[in-house]
N, C-alpha and C positions, 0 to 999 in steps of 0.2 A: 598169620605167617607161621609156617612150620619150623620147628627147631632145626630140622635138617638143612634149612636154608642158611642158618647162622652157625651151627655147631657141626663140625665134621670130625670124622674119626680117621686120622691118617694111619695107614697100615704099618709105617716104618717106625713109629715111636711107641714103645711099650713100657709099661711100668715094671717095677721090681717084682711085683706080684703077678705079672703075666697078663694084665689087663690093658687094653688100649686106653690112651688118654685123649679126651676130647678137647679141642681148642677152638677159639672163635676166629672167624674170617674178618671180623671188624678190627681195624687198626686204629688205636688211640694214641699212637706215638706222635710226638711233636713234629710238625712240618713247617717249612717256610711258607708264609702267607704272601701272596702277590700284593704289592702296595696298591691302594685304591687311588685312582686318578684324582687329581686336584680339581674340584668343580667350582672353586671360588671365582675363577676367572671365566668360567663358561656361563653365558646368559641363560636364564630359564626360558621355558617355552612361552610364557606370558610376555617376558621382555622382548623376545624375538618377534612376537606378534604385534606388540605395540610399536616397535621400531621399524617394522616392515613398511615400505612405501605404499601408501594408500592411493586409490584412484583419485585424481584431481577433480575437484568440484567445478564444473564448467558453468559459465554464465549461459543460461538457455537462450539469450538473445544475441549471442556473439555473431551468429551468421547474418544478422541484420546490420551489425556495425561494419562487417566486412564488405557490404555492398558499396558500389562506387559512389553513390550519392551521399553517404554518410562519412566517408573517409575525408581526411584533410586534403585539400587540393594539391596536386603536384605542381611543380614549377612551371610546366608547360600547359597547365589546366587554366584556361581563362575564366572558368565559371566562378562567379563571386560567392562568398560565404556570407551568411547572416547569423547573428547572435540571437538566440531565443532563450528567454527566461521561463523556466517551467516550475510551477508550484505543485506540491502534493498535499492537498488539504487533509488527507487521511493519515499522513505521516505523524507519528508520535515522537520519534527521535531521529534526527534533531528537530527541535520544536520550531515550527514556522520557518524552516530554511527553504532555499530554492536552489535550482541548478541552472547554470548558464551553458547552453549547448550551441555548437556551431554546425550548421547544416548548409548545404547548397541551396540556392534560391529555388531550384527546380525540384527540391525534395517534396514529397507528399506528406500529408498529415499522418498517415499510418506509419511512415518512416520516422517521423518525429516521435510518435508513441513508442516505437521500437527502441530508438536511441535513449529516450527518457527512462524507460524501464530498465534498459541495460545499465545506465548510469546509476539508477536507484539500487540495483543489485550489487554493482561494483562498490558503491559507497557503504554498503551494509546498513542501510537505513531500516528502521523498525516502524511498523511490523513487516516481517519478511513476506515476499511475494509467494503465493501459493502455487508455485510451479518450480520444476527443477530441470536439469539438463537431460534427464532420462525420458522426458515426455516426447511424444512423437511430434513431427512437424505440423500435423493437423491440429493437435492439441495446443501447440504454441500459438498458431494462428487464431484459434478460437479464443485463447486467453487475451491476445492482443486486441481482438475485436470487441472485447468487453470493457475497454477503456475509451473514454470520450475526452476530447480536447475542447475546453471552453475558453473564450477570451477573458482577459482580466482588464477591467477598466477602472481607473481611480482606486486601485487596490482591492477591488471586489470582483468575484466571479460573476460574469454577466450571464445569468441563467435565461434572461429574456431573449438573448441572441440565439441560444441553443448551441449544441455541439457542432463542430465543423465536420464536414463530410471527409471520410478517410482519403478520398481521391483528390481533395483540394491541394493546390500548390501553396507552399509556405509564402511565396512572394506575392500571392494574390489575396492575402488575409487582411486587407485594408490597413496595412502598415502596422498591425498589432504585433508586438514582440514579446508580450507577457501572456502566458497561458497557464491554465490549471488542468491537471490530469485527474479525472474523476472516474471511479469505477461505476459502470452502468448498473442500475438496479434491475430486478427481475421485470418490473413493469416496463422499463425502457426497452429491455430485450424483446418483450412481447410486442411492443409498438413497432420496433424495428422489423421484426419478422412479418407483422401484419402489413406494414407499408411496403415491403419488398416482395410480396407475393406476385407470382407471374401467372398462375392458372386461374384467372378470374372467371373464365367461362364455365367452370364446373358449378352445378347447382348448389352443392354443399358449401362452396366458397362464397357464392353469391348470397346465400342465406346467412352465413356467419357475418358477412360484411354489412348486411341490412340490419341484423340484430345489434352489431356494434354501433352503427350509425344511430339507431333508435335509442340505444342506451346513452350515447353521447349527447343526443339532443335533449333527453330527459334530464340529464345532469348538468346541462349547460348553465342553468341558473346558479347552481351551487359552485360550479367551476369558475364563475366570473368573480367570485369573492374569495378572500383569503383571511384566515384568522391571524391577527397581529398581537404579539405579546410585547408589551412595553414595560420597562422598569425605570423608576426614577434613580437618579444618581445616588440617593441616600441609601439604596439597597435594603431598605426596610421591607419586611414582608407585607406591610399594609400599603406600600407604594408600588404595587404591581397591578396591572390590569390587562385584560384581553378582550378584543372586540373584532367584529367582522367588518371588512372594508373592501371595496373593489380593487382588483389586482393592478389596475393601471393608475392607481392613485399615486401622486407624487409625494415625496417625503415631507415637503412643506405643509401639505394638507394633513398628513398624518400627525405632524407636530401640533397643528392647531386642534385636531380632534383629541389628541392626548392631553394637551394643556386644558382643554375644556373639561375632560373627565377628571383630571387631577385638580381642577379648580385653581388653575394658575393663570395669572394675567400676563399680558405682553408676551404672546407666543413667539413673536419675532426674536426674542432673546434666547430662545431654546433651539436645540438641534438634536437630531437623532444620531446615535452611534451604533456600530455593530462590529463584530470580529471580521477582520479582513483576511487575506490569504496568508499573511504573516502571523496569524493568531493574535493580532493586536486590536484593541478597540479603537476604531478610526471613525472620524466624523464623516457622515454621508452627505453628499451634495444634495441641496434642496430639490434639484431637478430630477434626481434618481426616482425611478418608479418602483413600486412594490413588486412588480412582475419580474424584476431583475434579481430578486433574492429567492432563496429556497423557502420551502414551506415551514421548516422548523427554525427559522431565524428568530433571534431575540434582539430587540432594540433597547437601547438605553437612552433615556431622555436626560440631557445635560444642559446646563445653562452656559451660554457663551460668556467668557471672561471670568468665570468663577474659578476659585482655587481648586485644582484637581485633588482628589483624595488619594490617588495612587502615587507612590514615590517615583516610579519610573515613567517619564513623560517624554513624548516626542511631539514637536510641532508638526502639524500636517500642512498641506498646501493651502487650505482655506484660512482666511484671516480670522483671528480671535477664536481659534479652535485648537483642540488638543487631540493627541492620540495616546491612549492609555494602554500600556503593555500588560496583558493579562498573563499572569504566571501560570504554568501548568500545575 
């Protein structure tokens, strides 16, 4: 910056010796300062951002509940309602809980799935469902189709019966009012797609079906048996065994086989137990077949009338039997 921009020589002011006196255009005199506004009552930008109303998180299944079949009946609606108990075996919190839903008798199974998932979302159960309200309608329908409804008999999911068809009416489900909602596996989805193919006339589809049938026939011998894991009530590591047995074997026959392998006499005094839909160890009816249980089930061999080792006990419907509550 040049000195001429700061120092100027005024022509009117002269010194005694006849020379001009330079002065500065900068003013350093005291001036009144405008008071600074009080910011103590003004919220910061972060505070305003946190306090701003956010978009509400909508239940992705709300449009299903708004349908006429899932709403409570009006006063002039003669269609009766039916109470359905739904269990979620995959739920971790709350542990072993269930939901009681009210549906019209003419409601379909897929509407039962929608209402059950809507209630699961509203309750905030854990783990959370892997879907949100921003998903498209098609994505929501695909998510709904990945869930299967199984009947619950005597406290256990009846896998032998299989999943109900989504188009079935609730009132036609043989009077069953207890169901379990299970997520379909990838293998189940492939079977569903294979069974619902429409273009069977194409050579490529015929070939794939023939290969599938051949593979199924080759593995039919292995698929007719199932690996059974049985543990004695003592829970010692040496009191565990695993053996192969036909899938249609009844529980009483498995008890006799297990007692023989454990070198136990009087097999009629023993019974098998397994985790039910409430995550409790429950006595299994002797007439239950192995095919009604999943592949990864673990059985416990207990003696009737013996003192249970667990402090939390409930008597089941069978005589001389117990239900042990397994803590998470």
